[in-house]
Every structure is written in structure tokens, then in C-alpha cells.
N, C-alpha and C positions, 0 to 999 in steps of 0.2 A: 457980122462976126458972131453976134449973139445967136442969130438964127442957125448958123453953122454949128455953134457949140451945142445947141439943143439937138440938132440932127445927130451929132457925134455921140452924145449921151444916149439917145434913143437907140442908135446902132449898137453900141456896146451892150446895152440892156437886152437887145434882141438876141445877140450872140450868146450872152450868158444864159438866157432863158432856153436856148436850144440844147444846152448840155443835158444829157440824160444818161444815167448809169444803166448799162445794159448787162444783165446777167445771162451769160451764155449757158444754155442747157446742155452740158456735156454728159456723156455716158458715164455711169458709175464704174470705177475701176473694179477689176475682179479681185478675188481674195487670195491671189497667189502667195505662197509662202516665200519669205526671204530669210535665208540662213547666212549670217555673217560669222564664219568659222575660221578664224586665223589663229593657229598655234604659233606664237612668236617666242622663240627662245633667245633672250638677250644674253650676249656673251657676258660672263662674270656673274651670272645668276644661276640658281638651280632649276629655273623654269617650271617649278611646281604649280604656280598660280596661273591659271588660264581661264579665258572667258569666251563664251559663245552667245551671240544675240540672235533672237528669232522674232520676226515681225511679219506683217502682211502688207501687200500693196493696198493702196487706198485711192480714193478719187482725187482729182486735181485740186479741189478747194480745201482739202484736209491737210493742214500743215504738219501734222504729227501722225505717222503711220501707226496703226494699232499693233500693240505688242502681243505676242503669243504666250499665254500662261499655261501651266500644267503639262508641258511637253516632257517626254523622257529623253534624255540626252546622254550618250556615252561614247567613248572612243576606245577601241581595242588595238593593241599593238600586235606584231607578228608572232610574239611569244604567247599570246593569249591573255596578257594582263589587261584588266578592265579599269577604265578611269571614268567614274560617274560625274556628271555635271549637274549639280542641284540648283534649282531656281533660287536666286537671291531675293533680298527685300525689294529689289527693283524688278518690276514686272518684265518678263521677256529676256532677262539676263541670267544666264546659267554659268555657274562657277565650279571649277575643280581646283582643290588646293593640294592635290597629291599627284599631279601629272608627272610622268617620268620621260623627259625627252632624250632620244638617242639618235644621233646623226645617221642618216642613210637607212633608218628603220622605216618600215611601212606601217601606216596606221589606217584604221577604218572607222569612220564616223557613222553613227546611227542615231537618227532623230525620229521619234514617234509623236505625231500630233493627231489626236483622235484615232481614227482607224487607218491613218496613212503612215507609212514608214519610208523615210528618206535616208539614203546612204551614199557614201563616197569613200574612196581610198586614195591616199597620197603618201609620198615619202618625205621625210624631214631632210631638207637640203642645207648643207653647210655654207658658210660664207667666210672669205678671208678677212683678216684683220685690216682695219684702216691704217695705212702707214702714217698719214699726216693730213691735216686740213690747212688750206691756204686761202687767203683773201686777196683780191686784186681789184683795180678799177678797170672797167671796160666801157667802150662806147655804146650807149643805148640808141634806140631808134630815133630819139630827138637830137642826138649828137652830144648829150650830156654824159658825164661819167657816172656809171652805176657800180655799186658794189657787186662783186662776184665771189661766191664761196665755192671752193672745189675740194673734193675728197680724192685721195689716191690709194689704190690697193693693188696687190699683186695677184694676178689671175694664175691659178694652178696650171702647170704644163700638162699636155696630153689629155686634157679633159674638155668636154663641152659644157660651158657654164653660162648661167643666166642670172641677172641681178635686177632688183627693183629697189630704188632709193627714193625716199621722199624727204623734201625740205619743207619745214613748217616755220612760219614767222608771223608775228602779230599783224604785219601789213598785208598778209594774204588771206583771202576769204576761204580758200581751200589749199591744202598742201600741194606743192609742186612735185609731181611724180615723174621719175626718169627711169626708163627701161634700158638695160644694156646687155649685150652678149659679147662673147670673145672671138667672134668670127675673124677679126683682123688683129686681135690682141692676145691670142693664146699664149700663155706663159709670160706675158709682159705686164707692166704696170698700166692700170686703167684709171682714167680720170672721169669723174662725173661732176658737173658744175651747175650752179644755179645763180641767177642774178635778178634783181628787181629794182626799178627806179626809185621806189619808196624806202629802200633800206637805208638806215642811217647808223652812224657810230653809236655804239651802246646797245643796238638791237641784238636779240638772241635768236639764233637759228637752230632749230631742233632737227637733227639728222637721224633717220633710221635707214640703214643699208642692209638689205636682205639678200640671201641666196634663195632662188626660186626654181621650180621645175620648168622644163620647156613648155609643158602644157599650160601652166599658169601664166608664163610669159606671153604666150600667144593669146590667151584669154584677155589679159590686161591690155595688150596692144590694141585689140579690137575695141575694148571698153573705152580707152582713152581717145581713140580715133573718133568714135561715134558720139562721145559726150563732151567734146571740146576740152579734153584733159581734166574734166571734173568727174572723178570716179564715184562721187556721191549722187550723181544723177542716175536715174533708172535706165539701165542699158536696154536696147531694143530686145524684144522677145527672141529674136533669132540668134542672139549670142548666148549660147548655152554653157553653163558651168559644168562641173563634174558631179554634182549632186543629183541622184536619180530617185524618182518616185517609184518605189518597188511595187506599189499597187497598180500603177499605170505609167510605164516609162515615157509615154508620149505627153503626159501631163507634167510639164517642167516646173522647176522651182528656180528662183533667182539666188545667186550666191556661188561661192567657190570654196571648197575645203582645201586649205593649204597649210603647210608646216614649214617654217622658215627659221634658221638661225639668223641672228641680226646683230649688227653693231648699232648702239644707240648713244648719241652724244649731243651735247649742247655747245655751240660755238658763239662767242660774243664778238661782235664786230668792233675793231679797234681803229684808232686814227692812223692813217698811213704815214 
């Protein structure tokens, strides 16, 4: 038995000595510009304060993408009003405190980084009011009862509408994004819901419900499909947004310029 014990110790030592950290020599990522430009007009606010973030792609081992400083950023509406975004104290974050949102108005974004000019145009899409928020218990994959939170809103008649809702909670690593259209619900009440096995009584669920354009709906549908519903993962290069490099249209940038009216609310889970 003593002999077998020594053999076992030697075997464990041998296995542990075989462990070796291997650094994979990956190619360095290119410096593609990433423009996060969402104009979000929350109902009940003037929408004057808006933010645009600009960064670059980086290599795999860099946890923090480099921010782009010194860019010139502005948005122009269809009447020719110009809204300048100035760089804040936080590098790569550009802020405008006098933006004027108008539903169904077309806006053009222009970003200049060095010698390159990037631009995109979009329309500010309205969103219906949320009628109510409900909670329920539903059966999860394991058979246990999970909390489910649902929002309800009336889709306008005789219109083609698209929606993006995200649910955010402390138990989630990333927000849960849900896309919806009115193909089968035109003019009727629509329900969007979210559930998670880790939700508990007292948890707060943050809900942002947007009206979006058909083009952005299609873009987000591809992004969520190819990144396993994690919109913060870098989408494949063949998913092109609406931002164009005016110096070279074939040289793409990542990101999508979108303008959305939105409902924003917090819901606290209660005991059933």
C-alpha cells in the first residue's frame, strides 16, 4: 500500500508538471473605427442631452478598446439645424446638450477622424406608450417556476412598425434584447416578455422600449443571431451598418446611426 501511495504521488506530480501556459500568437486586430451613435429620446424628457461614443477595434488580448479622441462630430436635421457634439472629459465620449428631437424627421450624422469622414442618415422613429407591465410565474427549462415580466402596448393601425425592447437586471451579464414587428398584430396590442431563473422578489428590471426603423431592425436581427444575443460582441465584418466612409465606401466602419423614441421604466418584482 505504501508503494502504491508513492506511485500515486509521483503520478500526480508528473501530471502537474506537464501543465504549461501556451500563448497563442494571434494576428493583431485592425484599427477599424467603431461608432456607437444612438439618439434616444425618452418620453417625458426634452431629449436635449445626447451622447456618441467612438473607439477602434483592438486585438483579442486587449480588454479595453482604444478610444478615439479629437474627432469632429455633428448631426444636422432636414431643416439645416446643426447640433455639435463636443468631446467630454471622458476620452472618446462626445456630448451635445442642445439636441432637438422631432419625430419622423431625418437627421444626418457626420464624424471626422483625421482625414476620414464618416456619415449616415436616419429618421427619428416614434414608439407607442406602454399600457401596463405585468409579472407572472412560468415553467422554466428545469421545470421550476420562473418570474416573467411582460410589457403591453398598442400598435398603430395601417402602419408598418418595428420595435426593440431590452430588459436589464442585476442577474444578467448582458441585457436581454427582443425584436418585434407588427406583421401579425397590426393595430392590436402587442406583448413582449422576459424571464430568467435567477430573478427573485425585490429585483428591479429596467425596461427600455424603442421604436426603430426597418433597416435597423434587420441589422439588429443579424447581430443578435450571429453573436448569440450578445449585442456587445463584435459582429462579423459582413454585417454592415449604415455608416459610410466617404473617403472609401468599401472601407467599412462598425456601428449603426439610429434615432429612437423610447419608453424607459423600472419594475420591481413583487411577491405573488
